C-alpha positions in Angstrom: 29.9 -11.2 -20.9 31.1 -14.7 -20.1 33.9 -14.9 -17.5 37.1 -14.1 -19.3 35.3 -14.8 -22.6 37.6 -17.7 -22.9 37.7 -21.5 -23.2 40.1 -24.3 -23.5 40.3 -24.3 -27.3 38.3 -27.5 -27.7 34.6 -27.9 -28.1 33.5 -26.4 -24.8 30.3 -28.5 -24.5 31.2 -31.9 -23.0 34.8 -31.0 -22.4 36.1 -31.8 -19.0 39.3 -29.8 -19.4 39.7 -26.6 -17.3 39.2 -23.5 -19.5 42.3 -21.4 -20.2 42.0 -17.6 -20.0 44.3 -17.1 -22.9 42.3 -19.1 -25.4 39.2 -17.5 -27.0 38.6 -20.0 -29.7 35.7 -21.8 -28.1 33.6 -18.8 -27.3 31.8 -18.4 -30.7 30.9 -22.1 -30.7 29.5 -21.9 -27.2 27.4 -18.8 -28.1 25.9 -20.7 -31.1 25.1 -23.7 -29.0 23.6 -21.7 -26.2 21.4 -19.7 -28.7 20.3 -23.0 -30.2 19.0 -24.1 -26.8 21.5 -27.0 -26.5 21.0 -28.4 -23.0 24.7 -29.4 -22.8 25.7 -25.8 -23.5 23.6 -24.6 -20.5 26.0 -26.3 -18.1 29.1 -24.6 -19.6 27.4 -21.2 -19.8 26.3 -21.5 -16.2 29.9 -22.4 -15.1 31.2 -19.4 -17.0 28.8 -17.0 -15.2 29.8 -18.6 -11.9 33.5 -18.0 -12.8 32.6 -14.4 -13.5 31.0 -14.1 -10.0 34.1 -15.7 -8.4 36.4 -13.4 -10.4 34.5 -10.4 -8.9 34.9 -11.8 -5.4 38.7 -12.2 -5.9 38.9 -8.7 -7.4 37.2 -7.3 -4.3 39.6 -9.2 -2.0 42.6 -7.8 -3.9 41.3 -4.2 -3.7 40.8 -4.6 0.1 44.5 -5.7 0.5 47.0 -2.9 1.3 49.5 -2.4 -1.5 52.8 -0.9 -0.4 55.3 -3.8 -1.0 58.5 -3.7 -2.9 57.1 -5.8 -5.7 53.8 -3.8 -6.1 53.5 -2.3 -9.5 51.1 -2.0 -12.4 52.7 -5.0 -14.0 52.3 -7.2 -10.9 48.7 -6.2 -10.6 48.1 -7.1 -14.3 49.5 -10.6 -13.7 47.4 -10.9 -10.5 44.4 -10.1 -12.5 45.2 -12.8 -15.0 45.8 -15.3 -12.2 42.5 -14.4 -10.6 40.7 -15.0 -14.0 42.4 -18.5 -14.2 41.6 -19.3 -10.6 37.9 -18.4 -11.1 37.8 -20.8 -14.1 39.4 -23.6 -12.1 37.1 -23.1 -9.1 34.0 -23.1 -11.2 35.2 -26.0 -13.3 35.7 -28.4 -10.4 32.2 -29.7 -10.6 31.3 -28.4 -7.1 31.9 -24.7 -7.2 29.6 -22.5 -5.1 26.3 -24.0 -6.3 25.5 -20.9 -8.3 26.2 -22.7 -11.6 23.6 -25.4 -10.9 21.0 -22.7 -10.2 21.8 -20.8 -13.4 21.7 -24.0 -15.4 18.2 -24.8 -14.1 17.0 -21.3 -15.0 18.4 -21.6 -18.5 16.8 -25.0 -18.9 13.4 -23.5 -17.9 13.8 -20.7 -20.4 14.1 -23.3 -23.2 10.9 -25.0 -22.3 7.8 -24.3 -24.4 5.4 -21.7 -22.9 2.8 -23.1 -20.5 -0.9 -22.1 -20.7 -2.2 -20.0 -17.9 -4.0 -22.9 -16.4 -0.7 -24.6 -15.7 0.8 -21.6 -14.0 3.5 -22.7 -11.4 2.1 -22.3 -7.9 4.7 -23.4 -5.6 8.5 -23.1 -5.1 10.7 -20.2 -4.0 9.6 -16.8 -5.0 11.1 -13.6 -3.7 11.4 -13.8 0.1 10.0 -11.1 2.5 12.4 -8.2 3.1 11.8 -7.2 6.7 12.0 -3.5 7.8 14.6 -2.1 10.1 12.7 -1.6 13.4 14.7 1.6 14.2 14.3 3.4 10.9 11.4 1.8 9.0 13.6 1.6 5.9 13.9 -1.6 3.9 17.1 -3.6 4.4 19.5 -3.7 1.3 19.0 -6.7 -0.9 21.8 -8.9 -2.1 24.6 -10.0 0.3 26.8 -11.2 -2.4 27.9 -14.1 -0.2 28.6 -17.7 -1.3 25.5 -20.0 -0.8 25.6 -22.8 1.7 25.8 -26.2 0.1 22.7 -28.2 -0.3 22.6 -31.5 1.5 22.3 -34.7 -0.6 18.7 -35.5 -1.2 17.5 -32.0 -0.1 15.5 -29.9 -2.5 17.6 -26.9 -3.6 16.2 -23.4 -2.9 14.7 -22.0 -6.0 13.0 -25.2 -7.1 9.6 -24.7 -8.6 6.6 -27.0 -8.4 3.1 -27.0 -9.8 0.1 -28.0 -7.8 -0.5 -30.9 -10.1 3.1 -32.1 -9.7 2.6 -32.5 -5.9 0.6 -35.5 -4.9 -2.3 -35.2 -2.5 -0.5 -37.1 0.3 2.3 -34.6 0.3 -0.1 -31.7 0.4 -2.1 -33.2 3.2 1.0 -33.9 5.2 2.2 -30.3 4.7 -1.1 -28.9 5.9 -1.2 -31.2 8.9 2.3 -30.1 10.0 1.5 -26.4 9.7 -2.2 -26.0 10.6 -1.8 -26.0 14.4 0.7 -23.2 14.3 -1.3 -21.4 11.6 -4.4 -21.5 13.7 -2.5 -19.9 16.6 -1.3 -17.2 14.3 -4.9 -16.6 13.1 -5.8 -15.7 16.7 -2.9 -13.2 16.9 -3.3 -11.6 13.5 -6.9 -12.2 12.4 -5.7 -13.7 9.1 -7.4 -17.0 8.3 -5.1 -20.0 9.0 -5.6 -21.4 5.5 -4.4 -18.2 4.0 -1.1 -18.6 5.9 -0.8 -22.2 5.0 -1.3 -21.3 1.4 1.4 -18.7 1.5 3.8 -21.3 3.0 2.9 -23.7 0.3 3.7 -21.1 -2.4 7.0 -20.2 -0.8 8.2 -23.8 -0.4 6.4 -25.8 -3.1 4.2 -27.6 -0.6 7.3 -28.2 1.6 9.4 -29.8 -1.2 11.9 -26.9 -1.3 12.1 -25.6 2.2 15.2 -23.7 3.1 17.8 -26.0 4.8 20.9 -25.4 6.8 24.4 -26.3 5.6 24.2 -29.7 7.3 20.8 -30.5 5.7 18.7 -29.9 8.8 15.5 -27.9 8.5 15.4 -24.2 9.1 11.6 -24.1 9.5 11.6 -20.8 7.5 8.6 -21.5 5.5 7.9 -17.8 4.7 11.3 -16.9 3.2 12.0 -14.3 5.8 15.5 -12.7 5.4 17.9 -12.1 8.2 18.6 -8.4 8.4 21.3 -6.5 10.2 19.2 -6.5 13.4 18.6 -10.3 13.4 20.4 -12.0 16.3 19.2 -15.5 15.8 20.4 -18.4 13.7 20.7 -18.0 9.9 21.6 -19.6 6.7 22.6 -18.6 3.2 20.8 -19.7 0.1 20.2 -18.8 -3.5 16.9 -17.2 -4.4 15.3 -15.3 -7.2 14.5 -11.5 -7.3 12.6 -9.8 -10.0 14.0 -6.4 -11.2 11.9 -4.7 -13.8 10.0 -8.0 -14.3 13.2 -9.9 -15.1 14.3 -12.8 -12.8 17.7 -12.4 -11.3 19.6 -15.0 -9.2 20.9 -13.8 -5.9 22.4 -15.2 -2.7 20.7 -14.0 0.5 20.9 -14.7 4.3 17.7 -16.1 5.8 16.5 -16.6 9.3 16.5 -20.1 10.8 14.1 -21.3 13.6 13.8 -24.2 15.9 10.3 -25.1 15.0 7.4 -24.1 12.7 5.7 -22.5 15.7 8.6 -20.2 16.1 8.5 -19.3 12.4 4.8 -18.5 12.5 5.3 -16.3 15.6 8.1 -14.4 13.9 6.0 -14.0 10.8 3.1 -12.6 12.9 5.4 -10.2 14.7 6.9 -8.9 11.5 3.4 -8.2 9.9 2.2 -6.6 13.2 5.2 -4.4 13.6 5.4 -3.0 10.1 3.0 -0.2 9.0 3.2 -1.6 5.4 1.1 -4.6 6.4 -1.2 -3.0 8.9 -4.1 -3.2 6.5 -3.7 -7.0 6.1 -4.3 -7.8 9.8 -7.8 -9.1 10.2 -8.6 -9.4 6.5 -10.9 -12.2 5.5 -10.8 -11.8 1.7 -8.3 -13.9 -0.2 -7.8 -11.4 -3.0 -7.3 -8.5 -0.6 -4.7 -10.5 1.4 -2.8 -11.7 -1.7 -2.8 -8.3 -3.5 -2.0 -6.5 -0.3 1.1 -8.5 0.3 2.4 -7.8 -3.2 1.5 -4.1 -3.1 3.3 -3.8 0.3 6.5 -5.3 -1.3 6.5 -8.8 0.2 7.7 -10.2 -3.1 8.9 -8.7 -6.4 7.5 -11.6 -8.4 4.8 -9.9 -10.6 2.7 -13.0 -10.4 2.9 -13.5 -6.6 -0.6 -12.4 -5.8 -2.1 -14.4 -8.6 -0.3 -17.5 -7.6 -1.3 -17.1 -3.9 -5.0 -16.5 -4.8 -5.0 -19.6 -7.0 -3.7 -21.8 -4.1 -6.1 -20.3 -1.5 -9.1 -20.9 -3.8 -7.8 -24.1 -5.4 -9.0 -27.6 -4.9 -5.6 -28.9 -3.7 -5.7 -26.8 -0.5 -9.4 -27.5 0.1 -8.9 -31.2 -0.3 -5.9 -31.2 2.0 -7.9 -29.2 4.7 -10.9 -31.4 4.5 -9.1 -34.7 4.1 
């Protein structure tokens, strides 16, 4: 359900006015335009869902506040609820918001594109990041922090952007490989996993470097494997939007990710995580691309049902081979 199920009474698409929680006249028109695949309607729908998210945050804050004042009553709580609905509409309608609306709008736009043949299957971009294990219990960390995403610096690629191998020029691919290959080679010695397998996975996670996770100030995090920051992580971190697949359906989430000082540190941490977890013990030393890719997916590295297929295509594809050989 759209946040508040309400609009400003005008045609919602293209209107700059802030939606009013007491006016439901524009909802039917918005639904019709959204079903028709109107690109302009996607922006409004995305802002409504962002408003719903903000409304849930405000509700949680209210529930965590002690209520024993003179003016506390069922009536005052009702008016607080109405106020929170209007505040969520105002915050999501400012044009800046939390960044969640932009990500939802991009997802809606992709859904309206005609289906691609298998040969043009997207290879790069953010998929589901690795969920590290708790070292003390061996249980997976809970997914979904529910926190507000960090802003994306101007000119920086937003997390969640997708890219195809054909959309990335060979110079970009070669530069990406040149940056990572020394650290990948050192990790090959430590894990027995071929360096080009590791570079291929980093290419899949970041769209050949075009959508690397960045800190709030726009500086690089060097987290090219999408490793999340669990409760036991004591290093630097950042928050970013990502995509999880639940029952095969993509869902937008905000997660906390680890941040490093260099690619070398990122590769060392990746190797340590794979070596410490019994889930990935069978991957160490593997020399077969299909075994590596399918083993990662079977062990729960990503919830994207196409993760292994995409990784195999990059490892065996001409783009990586050309970038490696120059």
